[in-house]
C-alpha positions as CSV (number, residue, x, y, z in Angstrom):
1,M,131.8,107.7,75.7
2,N,129.0,105.6,77.6
3,M,130.4,103.3,79.9
4,P,128.7,99.6,80.6
5,P,127.4,99.0,83.6
6,G,129.9,97.9,86.2
7,P,129.4,95.1,89.5
8,E,128.1,98.4,91.5
9,T,125.5,99.4,89.4
10,E,123.9,96.1,89.1
11,I,123.6,95.5,93.3
12,V,121.6,98.8,93.3
13,A,119.7,98.0,90.3
14,N,118.6,94.8,91.9
15,V,117.9,95.1,95.6
16,A,115.6,92.7,97.2
17,V,112.9,93.4,99.7
18,E,113.5,91.2,103.1
19,K,111.6,92.4,105.7
20,I,108.3,94.3,106.2
21,D,107.4,95.6,110.0
22,V,104.5,96.9,111.1
23,S,103.4,98.9,114.2
24,V,100.3,100.8,115.2
25,F,100.3,104.1,117.4
26,C,97.4,106.1,119.0
27,V,98.3,109.5,120.0
28,P,95.4,111.2,121.9
29,T,94.6,114.7,120.7
30,D,95.4,117.8,123.1
31,F,91.8,119.3,123.2
32,P,88.8,117.5,121.7
33,E,88.4,118.2,118.0
34,S,85.4,118.0,115.5
35,D,84.8,119.3,112.2
36,G,81.1,119.7,110.4
37,T,80.4,116.1,110.2
38,I,82.3,113.6,113.3
39,E,84.3,114.0,116.3
40,W,87.9,112.7,117.4
41,D,89.8,112.6,120.6
42,S,93.0,110.7,119.1
43,T,94.5,109.9,115.8
44,T,95.7,106.8,115.1
45,L,99.0,106.3,112.8
46,V,99.9,102.7,111.1
47,L,104.1,102.7,110.6
48,I,105.6,100.6,108.1
49,E,109.3,99.7,107.7
50,V,111.0,98.1,104.7
51,S,114.0,96.5,104.8
52,G,116.8,95.7,101.7
53,G,119.9,96.3,100.7
54,G,121.0,97.5,104.3
55,Q,118.9,100.3,104.3
56,R,115.4,100.5,106.1
57,G,112.3,102.5,104.4
58,L,109.7,104.4,106.5
59,G,106.0,105.2,105.2
60,Y,102.7,105.7,107.3
61,T,99.4,106.2,107.0
62,Y,96.5,107.9,109.5
63,A,94.0,105.4,109.2
64,S,92.2,102.5,111.0
65,M,94.5,99.8,112.9
66,S,92.6,97.5,110.4
67,T,95.0,98.6,107.9
68,A,97.8,97.1,109.8
69,T,95.9,93.9,109.3
70,V,95.5,94.3,105.7
71,I,99.5,94.6,105.3
72,R,100.3,91.4,107.1
73,E,97.8,89.6,105.8
74,H,97.7,90.2,102.1
75,L,100.2,92.9,101.1
76,A,103.3,91.7,102.4
77,K,103.6,88.6,101.0
78,T,103.3,90.2,97.9
79,V,106.4,92.6,98.4
80,I,108.6,90.6,100.1
81,G,111.3,89.2,97.8
82,S,110.2,92.0,94.6
83,N,112.9,94.5,93.8
84,A,113.4,97.5,95.8
85,M,113.7,99.2,92.5
86,D,110.9,98.3,90.8
87,I,108.1,99.8,92.7
88,V,105.5,100.4,90.4
89,H,105.7,96.5,89.8
90,A,105.0,96.0,93.6
91,W,102.3,98.7,93.8
92,T,100.6,97.5,91.0
93,A,100.8,93.7,92.4
94,M,99.5,95.0,95.7
95,N,96.3,96.4,93.9
96,V,96.0,92.6,92.7
97,A,96.2,91.1,96.0
98,V,93.1,93.5,97.6
99,R,90.7,92.8,94.4
100,N,88.5,90.7,96.9
101,I,88.4,92.5,99.9
102,G,87.9,96.0,98.2
103,K,90.3,98.8,97.0
104,P,88.6,101.9,98.6
105,G,89.0,102.8,101.7
106,I,91.2,100.5,103.8
107,A,93.4,98.6,101.6
108,S,93.7,101.6,99.7
109,S,95.6,103.4,102.8
110,A,97.4,100.2,103.7
111,I,98.7,100.0,99.4
112,A,99.6,103.5,100.4
113,A,101.5,103.1,103.3
114,V,103.8,100.4,101.7
115,D,104.5,102.3,98.8
116,V,105.6,105.2,100.3
117,A,108.1,103.2,102.4
118,L,108.9,101.6,99.6
119,W,109.8,104.8,97.5
120,D,111.8,106.0,101.0
121,L,114.1,103.0,100.9
122,K,114.8,103.5,97.0
123,A,115.6,107.2,97.6
124,R,118.2,105.2,100.7
125,L,119.6,102.9,98.6
126,L,120.5,105.5,95.7
127,E,121.5,108.2,98.8
128,L,119.1,110.9,97.1
129,P,116.2,113.0,98.8
130,L,113.0,111.9,97.9
131,M,112.5,115.1,95.8
132,K,115.7,115.1,94.3
133,L,114.3,111.0,93.0
134,L,110.9,112.1,91.7
135,G,112.3,115.4,89.8
136,Q,112.5,118.4,91.7
137,V,110.8,121.4,90.1
138,R,111.0,124.0,93.0
139,E,112.9,124.1,96.3
140,K,109.9,124.6,98.9
141,I,106.0,124.8,98.6
142,P,103.9,126.9,100.6
143,A,102.0,125.8,103.4
144,Y,98.8,126.9,104.7
145,G,98.1,126.2,109.0
146,S,94.8,123.8,109.3
147,G,92.9,123.7,112.6
148,G,90.2,126.2,113.7
149,F,88.0,122.8,114.7
150,T,84.5,123.3,115.3
151,S,84.7,122.2,119.4
152,Y,87.3,125.2,119.8
153,P,86.1,127.7,122.0
154,L,86.3,131.3,120.3
155,E,89.2,132.2,122.3
156,K,91.0,129.4,121.3
157,L,90.3,129.5,117.3
158,Y,91.5,133.2,117.8
159,D,94.7,132.6,119.7
160,Q,95.8,129.5,117.0
161,F,95.2,131.8,113.6
162,Q,96.5,134.6,115.4
163,R,99.9,132.5,116.2
164,W,100.1,131.3,113.0
165,A,99.6,134.6,110.8
166,G,102.5,135.6,113.3
167,E,105.1,132.8,112.3
168,G,104.2,133.8,108.9
169,F,101.9,131.7,107.6
170,K,100.0,133.4,104.5
171,M,97.2,131.0,104.6
172,V,95.0,129.5,107.6
173,K,92.0,126.7,107.2
174,M,89.4,126.3,109.6
175,K,86.6,123.8,110.2
176,I,83.2,125.1,109.7
177,G,79.4,123.2,109.5
178,R,78.8,122.0,112.6
179,E,76.4,125.0,113.9
180,P,75.7,126.2,111.0
181,D,73.8,129.1,112.7
182,R,77.2,130.0,114.3
183,D,79.8,129.7,111.6
184,D,79.6,133.6,110.4
185,E,80.7,134.7,114.3
186,R,83.5,131.8,114.0
187,V,84.7,133.0,110.8
188,R,84.7,136.8,111.6
189,T,86.8,135.6,114.6
190,A,89.4,133.8,112.5
191,R,89.5,137.5,110.3
192,D,90.2,139.5,113.4
193,A,92.9,137.0,114.3
194,I,94.7,137.0,111.3
195,G,94.1,140.5,109.3
196,S,93.7,141.3,105.8
197,S,96.6,140.2,104.4
198,V,96.1,136.5,105.4
199,K,94.3,134.3,102.9
200,L,91.3,132.6,105.1
201,F,90.1,129.2,104.2
202,V,86.9,126.7,105.4
203,D,86.1,123.4,105.4
204,A,82.5,122.2,105.7
205,N,83.6,118.7,105.5
206,G,80.8,117.9,103.2
207,A,78.0,119.1,106.3
208,Y,76.0,121.5,103.9
209,S,73.4,120.8,101.0
210,P,74.2,122.3,98.0
211,K,71.8,125.4,98.6
212,Q,72.7,125.9,101.9
213,A,76.8,126.0,101.3
214,L,75.6,128.5,98.8
215,A,74.1,130.8,101.2
216,Q,76.7,130.0,103.7
217,A,79.4,131.0,100.6
218,E,77.7,134.3,100.5
219,I,78.0,135.0,103.9
220,F,82.0,133.9,104.0
221,A,82.3,136.5,100.8
222,A,82.2,139.4,103.5
223,S,84.7,138.0,105.4
224,D,87.3,137.2,102.2
225,V,87.1,133.5,102.5
226,S,89.1,132.7,99.5
227,W,89.1,129.1,99.9
228,F,85.7,126.7,100.3
229,E,86.4,122.7,101.0
230,E,83.8,120.1,100.5
231,P,80.6,122.6,100.4
232,V,79.1,119.3,100.4
233,S,79.6,115.6,99.8
234,S,82.8,114.8,97.9
235,D,80.5,112.3,96.3
236,D,78.0,114.7,95.2
237,L,79.9,115.8,92.2
238,E,76.8,117.7,90.7
239,G,76.4,119.5,93.8
240,L,80.2,120.9,93.9
241,R,79.8,122.2,90.2
242,F,76.6,124.0,91.5
243,V,78.4,125.9,94.4
244,R,81.7,125.9,92.2
245,E,79.1,127.4,89.1
246,Q,77.5,129.7,91.0
247,A,80.0,131.1,94.2
248,S,81.8,134.7,93.9
249,S,84.8,133.8,91.1
250,G,87.3,134.6,94.6
251,M,86.1,131.4,96.3
252,E,88.1,128.3,95.3
253,I,86.1,125.2,95.4
254,A,88.2,122.1,96.9
255,A,87.6,118.2,97.4
256,G,89.2,115.3,96.7
257,E,91.1,114.5,99.8
258,Y,88.7,110.9,99.8
259,G,90.1,109.9,96.6
260,Y,91.4,106.5,96.5
261,D,92.5,105.8,93.1
262,A,93.1,107.4,89.9
263,I,89.7,107.2,88.5
264,Y,87.9,109.1,91.4
265,F,90.3,111.9,90.3
266,R,89.4,111.5,86.8
267,R,85.7,111.7,87.6
268,M,85.9,114.8,89.8
269,L,87.9,116.5,87.5
270,A,85.9,115.6,84.4
271,A,82.7,116.7,85.9
272,G,84.1,120.3,86.5
273,A,83.1,119.6,90.4
274,V,86.4,121.8,91.7
275,D,88.7,124.9,90.9
276,V,91.5,122.9,93.1
277,L,91.7,118.8,93.4
278,Q,93.4,117.5,96.2
279,A,95.1,114.0,97.1
280,D,96.1,112.6,99.9
281,A,99.4,109.9,99.4
282,T,98.3,108.4,102.5
283,R,94.9,107.4,101.0
284,C,95.3,107.4,97.3
285,G,98.0,104.4,97.2
286,G,100.7,106.4,98.4
287,I,103.6,108.6,96.1
288,T,102.7,106.0,93.3
289,G,98.7,107.0,93.3
290,F,99.4,110.4,94.1
291,L,101.7,111.1,90.9
292,Q,98.9,109.7,89.2
293,A,96.7,112.3,90.4
294,A,99.2,114.9,89.7
295,A,99.1,113.8,85.8
296,L,95.8,114.3,85.7
297,C,95.9,117.5,87.1
298,D,98.4,118.2,84.2
299,A,95.9,117.2,81.6
300,F,92.8,118.8,83.2
301,Q,95.2,122.1,83.8
302,T,94.2,122.3,87.4
303,P,96.2,122.8,90.4
304,L,96.7,120.5,93.3
305,S,96.7,120.8,96.9
306,A,97.8,117.8,99.2
307,H,95.8,116.8,102.1
308,T,97.5,116.8,105.4
309,A,100.8,114.8,106.2
310,P,102.8,117.8,105.8
311,T,106.2,115.4,106.1
312,L,105.5,113.6,103.1
313,H,103.9,115.5,100.8
314,Q,106.4,118.7,101.2
315,H,108.4,116.4,98.9
316,L,105.9,115.2,96.4
317,C,104.5,119.0,96.3
318,C,108.3,120.5,95.3
319,S,108.5,117.3,92.5
320,V,105.0,118.2,90.6
321,S,104.3,121.1,88.5
322,R,100.8,121.7,89.4
323,A,100.7,121.7,93.0
324,C,99.9,125.0,94.8
325,H,100.1,124.2,98.6
326,V,100.2,121.8,101.5
327,E,98.2,121.4,104.3
328,Y,99.9,121.8,107.6
329,F,97.3,120.0,109.4
330,Y,97.1,121.1,113.2
331,D,97.2,117.1,114.3
332,H,99.8,115.5,111.9
333,A,102.4,118.3,112.3
334,R,102.0,118.2,115.8
335,I,102.4,113.8,115.6
336,E,105.0,114.1,113.0
337,K,107.5,116.2,115.4
338,L,106.9,113.4,118.1
339,F,107.7,110.6,116.2
340,F,110.2,111.6,113.6
341,D,114.1,113.5,113.5
342,G,113.6,115.3,110.6
343,P,109.5,116.6,110.2
344,A,108.1,119.4,108.3
345,Q,108.9,122.9,109.7
346,S,107.3,126.0,108.1
347,E,109.4,128.9,107.7
348,N,107.9,131.6,106.9
349,G,104.6,129.7,105.4
350,Y,106.9,127.7,103.2
351,L,107.9,123.7,103.9
352,V,111.4,123.4,102.9
353,P,112.8,119.8,102.5
354,D,116.4,119.0,103.8
355,T,118.1,117.8,100.8
356,S,120.9,116.8,103.1
357,R,118.9,113.5,104.2
358,P,118.2,110.4,101.6
359,G,114.5,110.0,101.3
360,L,111.9,111.5,103.3
361,G,115.0,113.0,105.4
362,I,113.4,111.4,108.9
363,E,114.3,109.4,111.3
364,L,111.9,107.2,114.1
365,K,112.5,108.6,117.6
366,R,111.9,105.2,118.8
367,N,112.3,106.2,122.5
368,D,109.6,109.0,122.3
369,L,106.8,107.0,120.2
370,A,106.9,103.6,122.5
371,K,104.4,104.8,125.1
372,Y,101.9,105.4,121.9
373,L,102.1,101.7,120.4
374,I,99.0,99.9,120.5
375,K,99.7,96.9,118.2
């Protein structure tokens, strides 16, 4: 017999968000890094702490410090006082709040950070790991080691990939496109480092034209490259589809990491532009936005891969049916180990969320991260 809700149930169902704290950190890279189109020597992390009901939820995004300004000036007043159990309601209100400043980009990343913190808070209030709250479909998710920056000398590229293969990664990804004439040599070096049993992915970050990308794809096929990410700009849906249709059947074309909303993902899928859709919960409106991307992948019968931020995405990809793998991005994996107790750790090529901890399963290493604080 069903019993009526008691006082404790009512308390959990109605928890007001009391406070939002925003911090910005800048972490230098351990070596100069670049891809096919940009160079960088540091990574900015915007951290959100949302308090309510005696608990504190953590959220974060890798974005400009301008993201913090959007949260402080536009989102905090929208979310404070809302019910921590009604996340989609708060998410909708945040989207309305940024209408006049433009949603894609910084504003969407700001919403993402707050949304992640709200989901973490709700899971902690309910004393559930996030993947259980979302609905677990698997215990672990494959991960691919991601680095191989175009700034790396061949020796450093070789050593990084050889180490990952030795640690049990079944897939690795490298950056290409900055010097197209050198890409074949770099790809062959990567293949030599990992042997024949590890899958090799490449990512051009939109550096090529469509025909140039197709010519490179034919060259990379000799090194058994099975994944070609952003061979052309992700905004060039016709170009992506051209490469997808003309490239070897054994080479998946992927894009989507710069998607900020469900409309973007729907257009990419409807255009037949990709074999695998990528989504990044730190950009596409958080966990709520990521779940929308996952629903679209269900509708279009397309695999979904999570872009970077492995500590966050391990829970999400254990909770959506179309997820195929998570990017274990070198920069973010390093930063999350510096910042968090309980970050994602690869176990023989898989990420296995810790279900003994509530929420994302992480706690801040406050003493360790203080030196990176800039705002």
